[in-house]
C-alpha positions, -999 to +999 in steps of 0.1 A: -785-105+031-769-134+053-781-164+033-768-145+000-734-134+012-735-178+021-746-179-013-719-165-026-692-176-002-701-209-016-696-205-053-666-185-050-655-217-023-664-239-053-655-228-081-621-220-068-617-255-066-634-274-092-610-250-112-579-268-097-594-299-103-602-294-139-574-285-144-552-315-127-580-338-148-569-313-183-532-329-174-539-364-167-558-362-199-535-348-219-507-373-202-533-399-205-536-395-246-497-386-257-492-425-236-518-445-247-527-431-281-566-420-293-578-454-297-570-466-262-589-431-248-614-444-273-619-477-252-620-461-223-646-445-228-672-467-241-660-486-207-669-448-190-704-448-198-710-487-192-695-479-156-721-451-155-747-471-164-745-494-131-732-459-109-768-448-119-784-480-112-767-481-079-779-448-073-818-449-078-824-411-079-816-416-038-783-386-031-809-359-052-840-375-030-815-368+003-809-337-011-844-323-018-855-340+019-828-323+038-833-289+022-869-288+030-863-300+063-839-272+076-857-249+058-889-259+081-862-264+109-871-304+106-841-319+124-850-351+129-862-360+097-833-345+084-810-373+102-831-401+097-834-396+062-799-395+058-793-424+070-818-442+055-811-432+023-774-440+026-785-473+040-808-480+009-781-467-011-760-493+003-777-521-002-790-513-045-750-507-056-734-543-039-772-563-057-752-537-087-717-552-082-726-585-074-748-589-109-724-571-124-696-596-120-714-626-121-723-617-158-688-598-168-683-619-195-720-608-213-719-572-203-674-571-217-693-589-249-722-576-254-719-536-248-675-531-250-674-556-284-646-579-260-627-548-265-614-559-221-607-582-201-632-593-170-610-586-147-616-544-152-653-549-153-643-566-116-625-536-105-649-509-116-677-534-101-658-533-071-662-495-059-696-489-071-714-497-024-682-467-025-695-439-049-737-450-038-730-441-006-701-412-006-727-389-030-757-401-006-734-378+024-725-350-006-761-352-012-765-349+027-740-318+026-753-300-005-787-296+007-775-281+042-751-253+016-723-269+040-702-271+006-670-274+012-672-313+028-682-327-005-655-304-025-623-316-003-641-353-009-642-347-046-607-331-048-592-356-028-611-383-055-596-369-084-556-357-069-557-400-056-571-412-094-553-389-110-524-401-095-523-431-088-533-432-132-493-410-142-477-438-113-492-467-129-486-461-163-453-447-159-441-483-147-457-495-173-490-512-156-518-528-175-536-502-186-573-508-184-561-519-151-544-488-144-578-468-148-601-491-130-576-499-106-567-460-098-611-452-096-616-477-071-589-466-052-603-431-053-633-436-047-627-462-011-603-433+004-633-407-013-658-428+004-636-437+040-630-393+041-666-382+039-678-412+060-658-399+093-674-361+083-708-372+084-706-391+113-700-359+127-721-332+110-752-354+116-748-359+151-762-330+161-794-335+138-810-361+159-833-382+151-865-388+178-893-413+186-918-385+169-899-394+133-923-403+108-905-430+105-931-448+075-936-411+055-902-406+055-892-439+037-922-434+021-907-401+007-879-410-004-884-435-028-913-409-042-890-391-051-863-414-059-887-439-082-898-417-109-861-410-109-848-437-110-868-453-133-860-425-166-832-426-152-822-462-162-835-459-192-820-431-202-784-441-189-789-477-203-804-454-236-766-441-235-748-463-234-761-476-259-758-447-274-722-448-271-714-483-280-737-482-310-709-451-325-678-468-335-700-499-349-716-478-368-683-461-382-677-494-397-696-498-419-693-463-431-657-479-439-630-475-414-617-499-395-628-505-356-593-495-349-604-463-361-633-459-353-623-461-320-591-440-330-622-413-341-645-419-313-614-414-281-604-378-303-641-362-303-655-379-278-627-381-252-605-353-262-626-321-275-656-324-260-640-328-229-611-293-241-647-268-241-664-278-217-633-275-189-640-239-189-673-248-175-662-242-138-682-214-133-716-228-144-712-257-128-703-246-098-731-225-099-760-250-111-748-275-081-759-245-061-789-233-079-811-269-067-815-270-032-818-226-034-845-238-062-861-270-038-864-233-009-877-213-029-901-238-042-911-251-007-918-211+007-938-212-027-918-174-038-927-182-068-913-141-074-879-147-063-878-175-084-890-155-117-861-129-103-833-150-102-847-168-134-844-144-154-809-125-142-794-160-151-805-167-184-790-135-192-754-142-172-755-177-182-751-159-219-729-132-219-703-154-194-706-185-215-706-169-254-671-146-238-658-181-238-667-199-273-656-172-290-618-173-263-617-209-270-618-205-307-595-176-307-571-200-283-578-234-302-548-236-325-520-230-311-529-245-274-548-275-289-509-279-303-490-277-280-508-298-249-515-326-276-496-328-303-523-327-328-540-305-356-573-325-357-582-315-326-584-282-326-602-290-363-634-304-335-630-280-306-635-251-332-664-275-353-680-279-315-677-244-307-711-234-315-724-263-291-710-236-259-739-216-250-768-244-252-747-270-233-738-243-207-776-232-204-783-265-201-768-275-173-784-246-156-815-246-162-813-288-153-805-281-121-831-256-118-856-279-126-850-303-105-852-278-081-887-270-093-901-305-085-897-316-128-871-339-124-892-368-141-894-338-166-857-332-171-856-371-177-883-377-205-866-346-225-830-366-219-846-400-231-864-381-260-836-367-272-817-396-265-844-419-290-837-399-316-792-391-313-792-432-314-816-433-344-795-410-359-764-427-350-782-455-366-790-442-402-766-417-406-729-423-392-723-449-418-735-424-444-714-396-428-686-408-413-670-388-386-691-353-400-725-381-385-711-381-350-703-342-349-740-342-363-754-360-342-741-342-313-756-308-325-793-323-326-785-337-296-777-308-273-797-282-288-830-301-293-823-314-252-806-276-247-840-261-266-864-284-249-857-280-212-857-240-205-885-240-223-900-266-199-880-236-177-902-210-194-932-229-186-937-230-155-914-200-139-941-180-160-909-158-178-910-153-212-870-153-236-869-115-244-845-132-273-834-097-288-819-087-253-812-117-242-790-135-268-791-112-299-777-076-291-743-103-269-743-119-301-735-088-319-711-078-294-686-105-296-689-106-332-682-075-335-651-079-311-640-107-332-638-089-361-624-059-354-594-087-340-591-102-377-591-066-389-557-064-364-549-098-378-523-103-349-505-133-356-517-163-335-475-180-338-474-183-298-488-171-264-475-133-258-486-128-290-524-149-278-529-134-244-525-098-262-553-112-282-575-125-261-568-095-240-576-068-266-609-090-280-618-089-245-620-053-243-633-048-271-661-073-257-667-057-222-668-017-239-695-030-265-716-048-239-714-018-214-727+004-243-756-018-252-769-021-224-766-063-226-748-063-192-772-039-174-788-073-152-822-054-145-859-069-156-887-058-167-901-061-141-894-043-108-900-068-075 
């Protein structure tokens, strides 16, 4: 009961803080979009994808290894292993990230030419590269705290990162500082401050878990790399393919007949605005997913298969209902909200096209964390690699004939292939069956029925008062229908 209440407390705390962070990020994103336009936003999205590849190499899968080892050691009361694995993990991660930083600076010209089509000066790459060691070591500290269910400390670190970054971006753009340097400097300084803050927190906390001479240091190091090496290898492939995928999109749009600038604008509009818009409400899902990894690691370590099956069934059902509700709310409100925020009807058009993806994307977030907790992180990476290979093939051959619509088709194919393969992997690992009628068909009937009733009433959502009334009415009707259909019941067929 104590563990359950602690999990719920952490979930509420993480959800609330993530909500604030997402609101800050959304306001900043709106400001950036209106200030620099979708073309520059598309360019920076390409830079961000390349930067994420460098971060992936720097991490080398070590933070995930720390989370798994520390959570397993905690349940077995092996305090010395907790301390030593965290410290040695941070050292290795720091060393690897420094090497990646140096190589990125040395080969900055080639990186800019090959991956970014020369759209930015190399100083931006240098500034971003300098932030890699701070990001890597901070990720290790956060992995340690998450494993011990001390989520308030990673929350404070992440909150500080986003607040500092958003404040710097707004301030520097306001004084008309160069755009790309503004975004890069903001990332560097925010990560530096977060590193200092998280280091102070971890240094104080880890003193409780003193390492002693009995600690099998060689075994611990071997355990770290046994987990991280397979993850890192597949992560490199996945992240590298992802970078190639996003680099190709504006280039292949050119083959359709767009100019490179217009291609970047389409890419920025879809990838930089519409996709983040539909993913913004995922605060509960993301918070829940981040807490599931250490929990599933504990159940897996204690071989509590019954508990894994029970929780998995409940999570599937709840996530589907919640994600479908979010999908319909976004579809109902996108016209008014998108126009008010971005003064652009095209954003709403793409948001509506992408809303059917919400359910599978949110499910995929949850399922990936479950699979990693069940020691199937390599399988997750394999699925991601298969997905990326198919996506790159579609981008290369499809976008030159279909343009922006081809990119939408790629997103749909990618998300559904990835999501369905991950779900199938989890169902096999937990030995449960997906109950299509109970978990998916019944909720869909309820939501579509409520939406049809709202359309029959025909409330004009031309202002926020009418929109709020429409959303409230839709929510009430949906809740009544779900309750009457017993879709909201969380009991499994089996009694445990």
